[in-house]
C-alpha positions as CSV (number, residue, x, y, z in Angstrom):
1,M,-0.1,0.0,0.1
2,S,1.4,3.5,-1.1
3,Q,0.8,6.6,1.0
4,S,0.9,10.1,0.2
5,K,0.6,13.2,2.3
6,N,-3.2,13.9,1.9
7,Y,-4.6,10.5,1.0
8,L,-4.6,6.9,2.0
9,H,-4.8,4.3,-0.8
10,L,-7.1,1.2,0.2
11,G,-6.8,-1.0,-2.8
12,K,-9.0,1.1,-5.4
13,L,-10.6,3.2,-2.4
14,K,-9.0,6.7,-1.7
15,I,-9.8,8.3,1.6
16,Q,-9.0,11.8,2.4
17,R,-6.7,12.3,5.3
18,I,-8.1,14.8,7.8
19,S,-5.6,16.8,10.0
20,W,-6.1,17.0,13.9
21,T,-7.0,20.5,13.6
22,N,-9.8,19.9,11.1
23,L,-10.9,16.8,13.2
24,A,-11.2,19.0,16.1
25,A,-13.2,21.7,14.3
26,V,-15.7,19.0,12.9
27,A,-16.0,17.7,16.5
28,A,-16.9,21.0,17.8
29,V,-19.4,21.6,15.0
30,I,-21.0,18.0,15.9
31,L,-21.0,18.9,19.8
32,S,-22.5,22.1,19.1
33,V,-25.3,20.7,16.9
34,T,-26.0,18.1,19.5
35,L,-26.1,20.6,22.4
36,V,-28.7,22.3,20.2
37,V,-30.8,19.4,19.7
38,V,-30.7,18.1,23.3
39,K,-31.7,21.6,24.3
40,N,-34.5,21.7,21.9
41,V,-35.8,18.2,22.9
42,E,-35.7,19.0,26.7
43,S,-37.5,22.5,26.1
44,G,-40.1,20.8,23.9
45,N,-40.5,17.7,26.1
46,T,-44.1,17.9,27.4
47,S,-44.7,14.3,27.9
48,S,-44.5,12.0,30.9
49,Q,-45.7,8.5,31.7
50,L,-47.5,6.9,34.8
51,F,-47.6,3.2,35.6
52,N,-50.8,2.3,37.4
53,V,-50.8,-1.2,39.1
54,S,-54.3,-2.3,39.8
55,Y,-56.2,-5.4,40.7
56,D,-57.7,-7.9,38.5
57,P,-61.3,-6.5,37.3
58,T,-60.5,-3.0,37.1
59,R,-59.2,-3.0,33.6
60,E,-62.4,-1.4,31.7
61,L,-62.7,1.3,34.4
62,Y,-59.2,2.6,34.2
63,V,-59.0,2.5,30.2
64,S,-62.1,4.9,30.5
65,L,-60.6,7.2,33.5
66,N,-57.3,7.3,32.1
67,E,-58.5,8.7,28.6
68,Q,-60.5,11.3,30.5
69,F,-57.6,12.3,32.7
70,I,-55.2,12.5,29.9
71,A,-57.3,14.8,27.9
72,K,-58.0,17.0,31.2
73,Y,-54.3,17.3,32.1
74,E,-53.2,18.1,28.8
75,K,-55.8,20.8,28.5
76,E,-54.9,22.2,32.0
77,T,-51.1,22.0,31.8
78,G,-50.0,21.5,28.1
79,K,-48.4,18.1,29.2
80,H,-49.1,14.9,27.5
81,L,-49.3,11.8,29.6
82,K,-49.2,8.2,28.7
83,I,-50.7,5.8,31.3
84,K,-49.8,2.1,31.5
85,Q,-51.8,-0.4,33.4
86,S,-51.2,-3.9,35.0
87,H,-53.8,-6.0,36.5
88,A,-53.8,-9.1,38.6
89,G,-54.9,-10.4,41.9
90,S,-54.5,-7.5,44.6
91,S,-52.3,-9.1,46.7
92,Y,-50.0,-10.6,44.0
93,Q,-49.6,-7.1,42.6
94,S,-48.7,-5.8,46.0
95,R,-45.8,-8.1,46.2
96,S,-44.8,-7.3,42.5
97,V,-44.6,-3.6,43.6
98,I,-42.5,-4.5,46.7
99,D,-40.0,-6.8,44.8
100,G,-39.6,-4.2,42.0
101,S,-41.0,-6.2,39.3
102,A,-43.9,-3.9,38.8
103,P,-42.3,-0.4,39.3
104,A,-45.6,1.5,40.0
105,D,-46.2,5.0,40.1
106,V,-49.5,4.6,41.5
107,V,-51.3,1.7,43.1
108,T,-55.2,1.2,42.9
109,L,-55.6,-2.0,44.9
110,G,-58.4,-4.0,46.3
111,L,-57.6,-4.1,50.0
112,Y,-56.1,-1.6,52.6
113,T,-53.4,-4.1,53.7
114,D,-52.0,-4.8,50.0
115,V,-51.3,-0.9,49.9
116,D,-50.3,-0.6,53.6
117,A,-47.8,-3.4,52.7
118,L,-46.0,-0.9,50.7
119,R,-45.7,1.2,53.8
120,K,-44.0,-1.5,55.8
121,Q,-41.3,-1.7,53.0
122,S,-40.7,2.3,53.2
123,L,-42.2,2.8,49.6
124,I,-45.0,5.2,50.9
125,P,-45.1,7.1,54.2
126,E,-46.7,6.6,57.4
127,A,-49.8,8.8,57.0
128,W,-50.3,7.8,53.2
129,S,-53.9,7.3,53.7
130,K,-54.7,10.9,54.8
131,R,-53.1,12.5,51.5
132,L,-56.3,11.9,49.6
133,P,-60.1,12.6,50.2
134,N,-61.9,9.8,52.1
135,D,-58.8,8.2,53.5
136,S,-57.8,7.4,49.8
137,Q,-60.9,5.4,49.1
138,P,-62.5,6.6,45.9
139,Y,-65.3,3.9,46.0
140,S,-66.7,1.0,47.6
141,S,-67.8,-2.5,46.6
142,T,-68.8,-5.9,48.1
143,I,-69.0,-9.6,47.3
144,V,-72.1,-10.8,45.5
145,F,-73.2,-14.2,43.7
146,V,-73.5,-14.8,40.0
147,V,-75.8,-17.8,39.1
148,R,-76.9,-19.2,36.0
149,K,-80.3,-18.5,34.3
150,G,-83.2,-19.3,36.5
151,N,-81.1,-19.9,39.4
152,P,-81.3,-23.8,39.0
153,K,-79.6,-24.5,42.5
154,N,-81.9,-21.8,44.2
155,I,-79.0,-20.1,45.8
156,Q,-80.5,-16.9,47.7
157,D,-78.0,-16.7,50.8
158,W,-74.8,-17.9,52.1
159,Q,-75.9,-21.2,53.6
160,D,-77.3,-22.2,50.2
161,L,-73.7,-22.3,49.1
162,I,-73.0,-25.8,50.9
163,Q,-76.0,-27.6,50.0
164,P,-75.3,-30.7,48.1
165,N,-74.2,-30.6,44.5
166,V,-73.4,-26.8,44.5
167,E,-69.9,-26.1,43.1
168,I,-68.5,-22.7,44.1
169,V,-66.2,-20.5,41.8
170,T,-63.9,-18.1,43.7
171,P,-60.4,-16.9,43.5
172,D,-57.5,-17.9,45.5
173,P,-57.5,-16.1,48.9
174,K,-53.6,-16.2,48.9
175,T,-53.3,-13.9,45.8
176,S,-56.7,-12.3,45.2
177,G,-58.4,-9.5,46.9
178,N,-61.8,-10.9,45.5
179,G,-60.5,-14.4,47.2
180,K,-60.0,-12.7,50.6
181,L,-63.1,-10.8,50.5
182,S,-65.2,-14.0,49.7
183,A,-63.8,-15.8,52.7
184,L,-64.0,-12.9,54.9
185,S,-67.9,-12.5,53.7
186,A,-68.4,-16.1,54.2
187,W,-67.1,-16.2,57.7
188,G,-68.8,-12.8,58.7
189,S,-72.1,-14.1,57.3
190,V,-72.1,-16.7,60.2
191,I,-71.0,-14.1,63.0
192,K,-73.8,-11.9,61.6
193,R,-76.5,-14.3,62.2
194,G,-75.3,-14.8,65.7
195,G,-73.0,-17.6,65.2
196,S,-69.7,-18.5,67.0
197,E,-66.4,-18.5,65.5
198,A,-66.4,-22.3,65.7
199,D,-69.6,-22.2,63.7
200,A,-68.0,-19.9,61.2
201,L,-64.8,-22.1,61.0
202,A,-67.0,-25.1,60.2
203,F,-68.9,-23.3,57.7
204,L,-65.8,-22.0,55.8
205,K,-64.4,-25.3,55.7
206,A,-67.5,-26.6,54.1
207,F,-67.4,-23.7,51.7
208,Y,-63.9,-24.6,50.5
209,E,-65.1,-28.3,50.2
210,H,-67.4,-26.9,47.5
211,T,-64.7,-25.3,45.3
212,T,-62.8,-27.3,42.7
213,T,-60.2,-24.8,41.8
214,L,-59.2,-21.3,43.0
215,A,-58.0,-19.0,40.1
216,A,-55.3,-16.5,40.9
217,G,-57.5,-13.7,40.4
218,A,-61.2,-12.3,39.8
219,R,-61.2,-12.1,35.9
220,T,-59.9,-15.6,35.5
221,S,-62.6,-16.9,37.9
222,A,-65.1,-14.8,35.8
223,I,-63.9,-16.6,32.4
224,N,-64.1,-20.0,34.3
225,F,-67.6,-19.5,35.5
226,S,-68.9,-17.6,32.4
227,V,-67.2,-18.8,29.5
228,E,-65.8,-22.4,30.5
229,K,-69.3,-23.0,32.1
230,I,-67.5,-24.0,35.5
231,G,-69.5,-24.2,38.7
232,D,-72.8,-23.3,39.8
233,V,-72.2,-19.8,41.6
234,H,-69.5,-17.4,41.2
235,L,-68.5,-15.3,44.2
236,T,-67.2,-11.9,43.0
237,W,-66.9,-8.2,43.2
238,E,-70.2,-6.4,42.5
239,N,-68.9,-4.4,39.5
240,E,-67.4,-7.7,38.0
241,A,-70.8,-9.4,38.6
242,I,-72.7,-6.4,36.8
243,R,-70.3,-6.7,33.9
244,E,-70.5,-10.5,33.7
245,V,-74.3,-10.6,33.7
246,A,-74.5,-7.7,31.1
247,E,-72.1,-9.7,28.9
248,S,-74.0,-12.9,29.2
249,K,-77.0,-11.9,27.0
250,G,-79.3,-13.4,29.7
251,E,-77.6,-16.5,30.5
252,L,-76.4,-15.5,34.1
253,Q,-78.0,-13.4,36.8
254,I,-77.0,-11.8,40.1
255,V,-78.2,-12.8,43.6
256,Y,-77.6,-10.4,46.6
257,P,-77.1,-12.1,49.8
258,S,-78.7,-11.0,52.9
259,A,-75.2,-9.4,54.1
260,S,-71.8,-9.2,52.8
261,I,-68.6,-7.4,53.7
262,L,-67.9,-3.6,53.0
263,A,-65.2,-3.7,50.4
264,Q,-63.0,-0.6,50.3
265,P,-60.4,-0.5,47.6
266,Y,-57.5,2.1,48.2
267,V,-55.1,4.1,46.3
268,A,-51.8,5.8,46.7
269,W,-48.9,7.2,44.9
270,V,-45.6,5.2,45.4
271,D,-43.3,8.0,46.6
272,Q,-40.0,6.0,46.1
273,N,-40.8,5.3,42.6
274,T,-42.3,8.7,41.6
275,A,-39.3,10.4,42.9
276,Q,-37.1,8.2,40.7
277,H,-39.1,8.7,37.9
278,K,-39.7,12.3,38.6
279,N,-43.5,12.3,38.1
280,A,-44.7,12.7,41.5
281,A,-47.1,15.7,40.6
282,E,-48.6,13.9,37.8
283,A,-49.3,10.8,40.1
284,K,-50.9,12.9,42.8
285,A,-53.1,14.7,40.0
286,Y,-54.1,11.3,38.6
287,L,-55.3,10.0,41.9
288,E,-56.9,13.4,43.0
289,F,-59.0,13.0,39.7
290,L,-60.7,9.9,41.0
291,F,-62.5,11.8,43.5
292,T,-63.9,14.6,41.1
293,D,-67.4,14.4,39.9
294,Q,-66.5,13.4,36.6
295,A,-64.5,10.4,37.6
296,Q,-67.1,9.5,40.4
297,E,-69.7,9.3,37.4
298,T,-67.5,6.9,35.5
299,I,-67.0,4.8,38.5
300,A,-70.8,4.3,39.1
301,K,-71.2,3.8,35.3
302,F,-68.7,0.8,35.7
303,G,-70.6,-0.7,38.8
304,Y,-68.6,0.6,41.6
305,R,-70.2,2.4,44.5
306,P,-68.9,6.0,44.5
307,I,-68.4,7.9,47.5
308,N,-70.2,11.0,46.1
309,Q,-73.7,10.3,47.7
310,E,-75.5,12.2,45.0
311,I,-74.1,10.3,42.1
312,L,-74.5,7.1,44.0
313,N,-78.3,7.8,44.5
314,K,-78.3,8.6,40.8
315,Y,-77.3,5.2,39.9
316,S,-78.9,3.3,42.8
317,S,-80.9,1.3,40.6
318,Q,-78.1,-0.7,39.3
319,F,-77.0,-1.6,42.9
320,G,-78.9,-4.3,44.9
321,Q,-80.2,-3.8,48.5
322,I,-77.5,-5.4,50.8
323,E,-76.4,-5.0,54.5
324,L,-72.6,-4.2,54.4
325,F,-70.7,-5.2,57.3
326,P,-67.2,-3.6,58.5
327,I,-64.2,-5.7,58.9
328,T,-64.5,-4.9,62.7
329,L,-67.4,-7.4,62.9
330,I,-64.9,-10.2,62.5
331,A,-61.4,-8.8,63.5
332,K,-59.9,-5.8,65.2
333,D,-58.8,-4.1,61.9
334,W,-57.5,-5.0,58.3
335,D,-54.0,-5.8,59.9
336,D,-55.5,-8.2,62.4
337,A,-57.8,-9.9,59.8
338,K,-54.7,-10.4,57.5
339,Q,-52.8,-12.2,60.2
340,K,-55.8,-14.1,61.6
341,F,-57.0,-15.4,58.3
342,F,-54.2,-15.3,55.8
343,G,-51.0,-15.5,57.8
344,D,-48.9,-18.6,58.1
345,N,-51.1,-21.3,59.8
346,G,-54.0,-18.8,60.0
347,I,-57.7,-19.6,59.3
348,I,-57.5,-20.3,55.6
349,D,-54.4,-22.6,55.9
350,R,-56.6,-24.7,58.4
351,V,-59.7,-24.8,56.4
352,Y,-58.4,-25.0,52.7
353,K,-56.2,-27.7,51.3
354,P,-55.3,-27.6,47.7
355,K,-56.9,-30.5,45.9
356,A,-54.6,-32.7,43.9
357,K,-54.3,-31.9,40.2
């Protein structure tokens, strides 16, 4: 290979040699252009993202709420948001946020204990529930029954669930808020009628003897019951029951038992994650939106009981009459209930033995 002062010859390819002075000048130009581009991108960057980790049956609700909030927030701030959703059993979701596999900016979970578990891991502060209206509960719900057309097994109340040849479909209480609330409702129904804890234990044991499988979350249980035609009665969130029946084209119907538990889903922004993602203001605004009249109306339309009494009254015809009992009927509080029923060697471990596959 021959070499001249100004060119390199590589076979038939001739490449002009650039002096160090010229190279430095080119680099300076590139750096200058890059800085201008970065500055322009930063100054024009009006988008942000939120990650909402929620429980199983809230998919449709948050699709609607997200669309409304994105439009409202952009109109008010000029900033465009993207909102990602994740849905699974409430307790499973809580553990996923804690172990980092679901780095939520906000959590909208089915149980107080599932959100408070984040406080115990220092992901949210001590007084987290006081940062939003109504102790961070945007709506309430309960557990009801879905049965097949004509209610062939004549299931009217809790005691009917354990009559011969009745198969119950309900999610796993270890992973699902729906599953936990179903167990607590079954237990509480006995106490509510004046029964003892021994009576309640016997009833809950019989209850699980009438289940064949426990899905991980509410939506899978709904599919098992309504699509796969498994079981005679499905114990589920009231909103999920309303959706199931509406989509069944007359093949399913709701039965309201005489009493059931007051279910109060909770929401929170996850401080540790929003600090890292620099979107705390957006996360707070998003959750505050849930308490506005606009969002409360949407919440009611999707079968959840809004905290706004006027809006609840407006949609009262879609909610059945039922007596709702608080967690304090069967435990000191939610923490006590979690340990008493769902802790290691707790009541659930005593009454439910997974069936061999």
